[in-house]
VOSE-242463 format. One record per residue (C-alpha): residue number from 1; residue in one letter; x, y, z. Coordinates in Angstrom, 3 decimals. Example, Ala and Ser with C-alpha at 12.3 -4.5 7.8 and 13.67 -1.06 7.14 Angstrom:
seq:1; type:a; c1:12.300; c2:-4.500; c3:7.800
seq:2; type:s; c1:13.670; c2:-1.060; c3:7.140
This chain:
seq:1; type:m; c1:-23.886; c2:-5.914; c3:1.934
seq:2; type:r; c1:-20.819; c2:-3.687; c3:2.113
seq:3; type:k; c1:-17.856; c2:-5.978; c3:2.765
seq:4; type:a; c1:-16.133; c2:-8.773; c3:0.852
seq:5; type:i; c1:-13.152; c2:-11.113; c3:0.828
seq:6; type:i; c1:-11.520; c2:-12.329; c3:-2.392
seq:7; type:g; c1:-9.358; c2:-15.409; c3:-1.904
seq:8; type:g; c1:-8.834; c2:-19.076; c3:-2.612
seq:9; type:t; c1:-11.337; c2:-21.818; c3:-3.200
seq:10; type:g; c1:-13.060; c2:-21.887; c3:0.147
seq:11; type:v; c1:-13.409; c2:-20.446; c3:3.647
seq:12; type:y; c1:-13.068; c2:-22.046; c3:7.012
seq:13; type:d; c1:-16.108; c2:-22.747; c3:9.202
seq:14; type:l; c1:-16.690; c2:-19.140; c3:10.179
seq:15; type:g; c1:-20.476; c2:-19.017; c3:10.218
seq:16; type:e; c1:-23.624; c2:-19.632; c3:8.192
seq:17; type:t; c1:-22.919; c2:-19.693; c3:4.444
seq:18; type:a; c1:-25.232; c2:-19.380; c3:1.473
seq:19; type:s; c1:-24.337; c2:-19.378; c3:-2.222
seq:20; type:r; c1:-25.634; c2:-16.740; c3:-4.628
seq:21; type:e; c1:-25.292; c2:-16.306; c3:-8.381
seq:22; type:v; c1:-24.838; c2:-12.728; c3:-9.558
seq:23; type:i; c1:-25.491; c2:-11.985; c3:-13.235
seq:24; type:t; c1:-23.452; c2:-9.121; c3:-14.650
seq:25; type:e; c1:-22.918; c2:-7.798; c3:-18.167
seq:26; type:y; c1:-19.505; c2:-9.518; c3:-18.097
seq:27; type:g; c1:-20.688; c2:-12.913; c3:-16.947
seq:28; type:t; c1:-22.264; c2:-14.820; c3:-14.057
seq:29; type:v; c1:-20.340; c2:-15.119; c3:-10.779
seq:30; type:e; c1:-21.003; c2:-17.434; c3:-7.842
seq:31; type:v; c1:-20.424; c2:-15.784; c3:-4.479
seq:32; type:d; c1:-20.644; c2:-17.247; c3:-0.990
seq:33; type:i; c1:-22.476; c2:-15.074; c3:1.543
seq:34; type:l; c1:-21.230; c2:-15.482; c3:5.102
seq:35; type:n; c1:-23.314; c2:-14.486; c3:8.086
seq:36; type:i; c1:-20.933; c2:-13.774; c3:10.971
seq:37; type:k; c1:-22.104; c2:-12.048; c3:14.152
seq:38; type:g; c1:-25.056; c2:-10.704; c3:12.236
seq:39; type:e; c1:-22.777; c2:-9.223; c3:9.549
seq:40; type:e; c1:-23.126; c2:-10.322; c3:5.918
seq:41; type:i; c1:-19.757; c2:-10.700; c3:4.176
seq:42; type:a; c1:-19.351; c2:-11.785; c3:0.567
seq:43; type:f; c1:-16.639; c2:-14.356; c3:-0.171
seq:44; type:l; c1:-15.554; c2:-14.643; c3:-3.767
seq:45; type:p; c1:-13.296; c2:-17.555; c3:-4.794
seq:46; type:r; c1:-11.084; c2:-15.856; c3:-7.398
seq:47; type:h; c1:-10.336; c2:-19.028; c3:-9.328
seq:48; type:g; c1:-13.880; c2:-20.377; c3:-9.198
seq:49; type:k; c1:-15.166; c2:-23.386; c3:-7.289
seq:50; type:g; c1:-12.513; c2:-26.056; c3:-6.999
seq:51; type:h; c1:-9.757; c2:-23.699; c3:-8.169
seq:52; type:s; c1:-10.639; c2:-24.468; c3:-11.791
seq:53; type:i; c1:-9.679; c2:-21.207; c3:-13.558
seq:54; type:p; c1:-6.003; c2:-20.311; c3:-14.209
seq:55; type:p; c1:-4.909; c2:-16.712; c3:-13.413
seq:56; type:h; c1:-4.772; c2:-15.500; c3:-17.026
seq:57; type:l; c1:-8.371; c2:-16.649; c3:-17.708
seq:58; type:i; c1:-10.081; c2:-15.309; c3:-14.579
seq:59; type:n; c1:-13.025; c2:-13.050; c3:-15.452
seq:60; type:y; c1:-11.860; c2:-10.195; c3:-13.271
seq:61; type:r; c1:-14.424; c2:-7.725; c3:-14.583
seq:62; type:a; c1:-17.334; c2:-10.051; c3:-13.817
seq:63; type:n; c1:-15.922; c2:-10.751; c3:-10.304
seq:64; type:l; c1:-15.584; c2:-7.094; c3:-9.350
seq:65; type:m; c1:-18.853; c2:-6.042; c3:-10.957
seq:66; type:a; c1:-20.666; c2:-8.814; c3:-9.120
seq:67; type:l; c1:-19.384; c2:-7.451; c3:-5.818
seq:68; type:k; c1:-20.370; c2:-3.923; c3:-6.849
seq:69; type:e; c1:-23.896; c2:-5.092; c3:-7.630
seq:70; type:l; c1:-24.071; c2:-6.704; c3:-4.198
seq:71; type:g; c1:-23.343; c2:-3.273; c3:-2.702
seq:72; type:v; c1:-19.753; c2:-4.031; c3:-1.646
seq:73; type:k; c1:-17.505; c2:-1.052; c3:-0.810
seq:74; type:y; c1:-14.676; c2:-2.725; c3:1.173
seq:75; type:i; c1:-12.549; c2:-5.626; c3:-0.097
seq:76; type:y; c1:-9.753; c2:-7.597; c3:1.437
seq:77; type:a; c1:-7.929; c2:-9.993; c3:-0.888
seq:78; type:s; c1:-5.392; c2:-12.732; c3:-0.241
seq:79; type:c; c1:-2.861; c2:-13.902; c3:-2.758
seq:80; type:a; c1:0.133; c2:-16.252; c3:-3.018
seq:81; type:v; c1:3.450; c2:-14.739; c3:-4.051
seq:82; type:g; c1:7.097; c2:-15.549; c3:-4.558
seq:83; type:s; c1:9.695; c2:-13.370; c3:-2.827
seq:84; type:m; c1:12.740; c2:-11.673; c3:-4.309
seq:85; type:n; c1:13.409; c2:-9.727; c3:-1.126
seq:86; type:e; c1:15.620; c2:-11.437; c3:1.470
seq:87; type:n; c1:13.616; c2:-9.768; c3:4.264
seq:88; type:f; c1:10.408; c2:-11.608; c3:3.214
seq:89; type:a; c1:10.788; c2:-15.359; c3:3.535
seq:90; type:p; c1:8.440; c2:-18.269; c3:2.652
seq:91; type:g; c1:5.688; c2:-18.691; c3:5.211
seq:92; type:e; c1:5.536; c2:-14.970; c3:6.036
seq:93; type:a; c1:2.824; c2:-12.388; c3:5.201
seq:94; type:v; c1:3.227; c2:-8.937; c3:3.696
seq:95; type:l; c1:0.874; c2:-6.105; c3:2.849
seq:96; type:i; c1:0.821; c2:-4.953; c3:-0.779
seq:97; type:k; c1:1.338; c2:-1.223; c3:-1.144
seq:98; type:d; c1:1.969; c2:-0.821; c3:-4.899
seq:99; type:f; c1:2.226; c2:-2.857; c3:-8.093
seq:100; type:i; c1:4.106; c2:-3.184; c3:-11.371
seq:101; type:d; c1:2.061; c2:-4.626; c3:-14.238
seq:102; type:f; c1:3.610; c2:-7.188; c3:-16.595
seq:103; type:t; c1:0.373; c2:-8.827; c3:-17.725
seq:104; type:k; c1:-0.124; c2:-9.077; c3:-21.480
seq:105; type:k; c1:-3.647; c2:-9.739; c3:-22.706
seq:106; type:r; c1:-6.137; c2:-9.266; c3:-19.912
seq:107; type:p; c1:-9.024; c2:-6.752; c3:-20.080
seq:108; type:l; c1:-7.744; c2:-4.073; c3:-17.702
seq:109; type:t; c1:-10.665; c2:-1.610; c3:-17.496
seq:110; type:f; c1:-14.430; c2:-1.144; c3:-17.526
seq:111; type:y; c1:-13.953; c2:1.874; c3:-19.748
seq:112; type:e; c1:-13.507; c2:0.756; c3:-23.352
seq:113; type:g; c1:-15.592; c2:3.393; c3:-25.079
seq:114; type:g; c1:-19.233; c2:2.833; c3:-26.054
seq:115; type:k; c1:-21.827; c2:3.583; c3:-23.386
seq:116; type:r; c1:-19.228; c2:3.791; c3:-20.609
seq:117; type:g; c1:-16.974; c2:6.139; c3:-22.506
seq:118; type:v; c1:-13.191; c2:6.474; c3:-22.054
seq:119; type:a; c1:-11.605; c2:7.172; c3:-18.657
seq:120; type:h; c1:-8.245; c2:6.998; c3:-16.921
seq:121; type:v; c1:-8.042; c2:6.185; c3:-13.198
seq:122; type:p; c1:-5.147; c2:7.584; c3:-11.146
seq:123; type:m; c1:-2.914; c2:5.073; c3:-9.293
seq:124; type:d; c1:-1.548; c2:7.359; c3:-6.531
seq:125; type:e; c1:-2.801; c2:4.882; c3:-3.910
seq:126; type:p; c1:-4.055; c2:1.734; c3:-5.618
seq:127; type:y; c1:-4.371; c2:-0.029; c3:-2.243
seq:128; type:c; c1:-6.498; c2:1.501; c3:0.477
seq:129; type:p; c1:-4.318; c2:2.978; c3:3.276
seq:130; type:n; c1:-7.265; c2:2.846; c3:5.704
seq:131; type:l; c1:-7.870; c2:-0.867; c3:5.211
seq:132; type:r; c1:-4.138; c2:-1.456; c3:5.452
seq:133; type:k; c1:-3.921; c2:0.393; c3:8.797
seq:134; type:k; c1:-6.885; c2:-1.480; c3:10.223
seq:135; type:f; c1:-5.478; c2:-4.833; c3:9.132
seq:136; type:v; c1:-2.217; c2:-4.130; c3:11.003
seq:137; type:k; c1:-4.225; c2:-3.257; c3:14.123
seq:138; type:h; c1:-6.246; c2:-6.482; c3:14.018
seq:139; type:a; c1:-3.245; c2:-8.650; c3:13.095
seq:140; type:k; c1:-1.840; c2:-7.842; c3:16.528
seq:141; type:k; c1:-5.025; c2:-9.246; c3:18.059
seq:142; type:t; c1:-5.119; c2:-12.424; c3:16.013
seq:143; type:g; c1:-1.364; c2:-13.091; c3:16.269
seq:144; type:l; c1:-0.601; c2:-12.699; c3:12.594
seq:145; type:d; c1:2.978; c2:-11.537; c3:12.073
seq:146; type:i; c1:3.252; c2:-9.054; c3:9.167
seq:147; type:k; c1:6.763; c2:-8.663; c3:7.868
seq:148; type:g; c1:6.231; c2:-5.342; c3:6.100
seq:149; type:e; c1:4.835; c2:-3.655; c3:2.973
seq:150; type:a; c1:5.759; c2:-4.842; c3:-0.496
seq:151; type:v; c1:5.715; c2:-3.847; c3:-4.157
seq:152; type:y; c1:3.980; c2:-6.536; c3:-6.183
seq:153; type:v; c1:4.833; c2:-7.505; c3:-9.780
seq:154; type:c; c1:1.915; c2:-9.127; c3:-11.630
seq:155; type:t; c1:2.854; c2:-11.492; c3:-14.463
seq:156; type:e; c1:0.578; c2:-13.176; c3:-16.978
seq:157; type:g; c1:1.133; c2:-16.751; c3:-15.931
seq:158; type:p; c1:0.349; c2:-19.534; c3:-15.703
seq:159; type:r; c1:4.081; c2:-20.294; c3:-15.975
seq:160; type:f; c1:6.458; c2:-19.101; c3:-13.296
seq:161; type:e; c1:9.037; c2:-16.406; c3:-14.064
seq:162; type:t; c1:12.580; c2:-17.004; c3:-15.310
seq:163; type:a; c1:15.650; c2:-16.074; c3:-13.267
seq:164; type:s; c1:16.447; c2:-13.270; c3:-15.707
seq:165; type:e; c1:12.937; c2:-11.838; c3:-15.314
seq:166; type:i; c1:13.294; c2:-11.903; c3:-11.543
seq:167; type:r; c1:16.611; c2:-10.042; c3:-11.701
seq:168; type:m; c1:14.893; c2:-7.391; c3:-13.895
seq:169; type:f; c1:11.976; c2:-7.071; c3:-11.460
seq:170; type:q; c1:14.412; c2:-6.576; c3:-8.566
seq:171; type:r; c1:16.083; c2:-3.707; c3:-10.398
seq:172; type:l; c1:12.678; c2:-2.122; c3:-10.904
seq:173; type:g; c1:12.096; c2:-2.110; c3:-7.143
seq:174; type:a; c1:9.770; c2:-5.101; c3:-6.740
seq:175; type:d; c1:9.653; c2:-7.311; c3:-3.636
seq:176; type:v; c1:7.217; c2:-10.069; c3:-4.583
seq:177; type:v; c1:5.651; c2:-11.556; c3:-7.684
seq:178; type:g; c1:2.226; c2:-13.078; c3:-8.380
seq:179; type:m; c1:-0.303; c2:-13.631; c3:-11.172
seq:180; type:t; c1:-3.665; c2:-12.341; c3:-9.944
seq:181; type:n; c1:-3.621; c2:-8.851; c3:-8.418
seq:182; type:v; c1:-3.839; c2:-7.003; c3:-11.742
seq:183; type:p; c1:-6.372; c2:-6.071; c3:-13.004
seq:184; type:e; c1:-8.278; c2:-6.895; c3:-9.803
seq:185; type:v; c1:-6.951; c2:-3.859; c3:-7.887
seq:186; type:v; c1:-7.378; c2:-1.543; c3:-10.913
seq:187; type:l; c1:-11.031; c2:-2.543; c3:-11.417
seq:188; type:a; c1:-11.762; c2:-2.055; c3:-7.727
seq:189; type:n; c1:-10.376; c2:1.461; c3:-8.031
seq:190; type:e; c1:-12.522; c2:2.200; c3:-11.061
seq:191; type:l; c1:-15.618; c2:1.156; c3:-9.118
seq:192; type:g; c1:-14.770; c2:3.363; c3:-6.125
seq:193; type:m; c1:-14.093; c2:0.467; c3:-3.737
seq:194; type:c; c1:-11.580; c2:0.262; c3:-0.940
seq:195; type:y; c1:-9.246; c2:-2.640; c3:-1.746
seq:196; type:q; c1:-6.273; c2:-4.099; c3:0.133
seq:197; type:a; c1:-4.318; c2:-7.248; c3:-0.716
seq:198; type:v; c1:-2.438; c2:-9.379; c3:1.815
seq:199; type:a; c1:0.176; c2:-11.730; c3:0.334
seq:200; type:i; c1:1.365; c2:-15.053; c3:1.670
seq:201; type:i; c1:4.934; c2:-15.788; c3:0.590
seq:202; type:t; c1:4.963; c2:-19.399; c3:-0.583
seq:203; type:n; c1:8.430; c2:-19.591; c3:-2.188
seq:204; type:w; c1:11.632; c2:-17.844; c3:-3.138
seq:205; type:c; c1:11.525; c2:-16.641; c3:-6.719
seq:206; type:t; c1:13.235; c2:-18.542; c3:-9.556
seq:207; type:g; c1:17.033; c2:-18.295; c3:-9.364
seq:208; type:f; c1:16.898; c2:-16.508; c3:-5.986
seq:209; type:k; c1:17.477; c2:-19.269; c3:-3.438
seq:210; type:g; c1:17.426; c2:-22.883; c3:-4.506
seq:211; type:m; c1:14.927; c2:-24.540; c3:-6.885
seq:212; type:l; c1:11.283; c2:-23.582; c3:-7.063
seq:213; type:l; c1:10.300; c2:-27.229; c3:-6.709
seq:214; type:d; c1:11.963; c2:-27.347; c3:-3.302
seq:215; type:h; c1:9.051; c2:-25.368; c3:-1.821
seq:216; type:d; c1:5.723; c2:-26.753; c3:-0.558
seq:217; type:i; c1:3.750; c2:-23.911; c3:-2.100
seq:218; type:k; c1:0.287; c2:-25.393; c3:-1.480
seq:219; type:g; c1:1.140; c2:-26.406; c3:2.051
seq:220; type:i; c1:2.476; c2:-22.973; c3:3.010
seq:221; type:m; c1:-0.641; c2:-21.307; c3:1.573
seq:222; type:e; c1:-2.952; c2:-23.608; c3:3.577
seq:223; type:e; c1:-0.981; c2:-23.056; c3:6.820
seq:224; type:n; c1:-1.427; c2:-19.281; c3:6.600
seq:225; type:k; c1:-4.831; c2:-18.914; c3:5.007
seq:226; type:e; c1:-6.853; c2:-19.516; c3:8.148
seq:227; type:l; c1:-5.071; c2:-16.868; c3:10.229
seq:228; type:i; c1:-5.240; c2:-14.264; c3:7.438
seq:229; type:t; c1:-8.918; c2:-14.990; c3:6.882
seq:230; type:s; c1:-9.567; c2:-14.661; c3:10.616
seq:231; type:t; c1:-7.851; c2:-11.261; c3:10.575
seq:232; type:f; c1:-10.020; c2:-10.169; c3:7.671
seq:233; type:i; c1:-13.115; c2:-11.241; c3:9.574
seq:234; type:s; c1:-11.947; c2:-9.450; c3:12.717
seq:235; type:v; c1:-11.670; c2:-6.123; c3:10.818
seq:236; type:l; c1:-14.878; c2:-6.564; c3:8.863
seq:237; type:t; c1:-17.037; c2:-7.445; c3:11.859
seq:238; type:e; c1:-15.545; c2:-5.170; c3:14.533
seq:239; type:e; c1:-14.637; c2:-1.961; c3:12.683
seq:240; type:e; c1:-17.042; c2:0.782; c3:11.560
seq:241; type:l; c1:-15.628; c2:1.247; c3:8.077
seq:242; type:t; c1:-15.947; c2:4.557; c3:6.262
seq:243; type:q; c1:-14.499; c2:6.049; c3:3.080
seq:244; type:d; c1:-14.000; c2:9.400; c3:4.804
seq:245; type:e; c1:-10.368; c2:8.476; c3:5.626
seq:246; type:c; c1:-9.257; c2:7.611; c3:2.074
seq:247; type:n; c1:-9.751; c2:8.676; c3:-1.534
seq:248; type:c; c1:-11.135; c2:5.360; c3:-2.793
seq:249; type:e; c1:-14.765; c2:6.364; c3:-3.184
seq:250; type:n; c1:-13.975; c2:9.139; c3:-5.671
seq:251; type:p; c1:-11.008; c2:7.965; c3:-7.786
seq:252; type:l; c1:-11.081; c2:11.135; c3:-9.874
seq:253; type:l; c1:-11.605; c2:9.407; c3:-13.209
seq:254; type:i; c1:-10.258; c2:11.580; c3:-16.004
seq:255; type:m; c1:-12.725; c2:11.222; c3:-18.819
seq:256; type:g; c1:-11.352; c2:11.052; c3:-22.362
seq:257; type:l; c1:-8.697; c2:13.767; c3:-22.075
seq:258; type:i; c1:-5.483; c2:11.822; c3:-22.666
């Protein structure tokens, strides 16, 4: 199994599904295995079954290691975000191209000394340009309108951000904000996986336009999830994916030199 989707709490009726428990050194993860057109695709609900785990308590290392142990090399991920860019409005989708990390207490690496040693992974291209290009191609087929590429700020959560924080993030060059993409993208890089996140804009950020409670965040996410998932499936079942067109397989880990 070489392909996976990380997303919400469930998938639409896209084919035969079986559940599998994967035991890793970081914990046990339940993964759904989809069989679509003879292709096995792992679906990992980031927040657990029933959306029961808040973003700051997700076991990101167990999730990514479970996919690695299943043989996954290519990951698409969906995430909900708020927008601080007037060009990206609620209900629209953007491709994440870079991130700014404002998390506080999450394990951020597999390399914490001991048997794994110490390493530092470059972040020149944290998101896979090849998966991004292929997603744009297939979005035209499925009818998904992509509004552009965005810089993502990851906050600790589970609270939303203050208006002052949003103004600071804007000055730093951010477009959208969420609570889940770090360390997920970093860990995928450490494991030599191709990873690309697609964000659904569910609301304007605090203090940007109106009140946060004015937005139907859950409703907007549900409206867009099916089309984004269908685009993921289109790429993963129709494209011959290879890591020859990116640098994801060999992230050039710098071992213990810094």
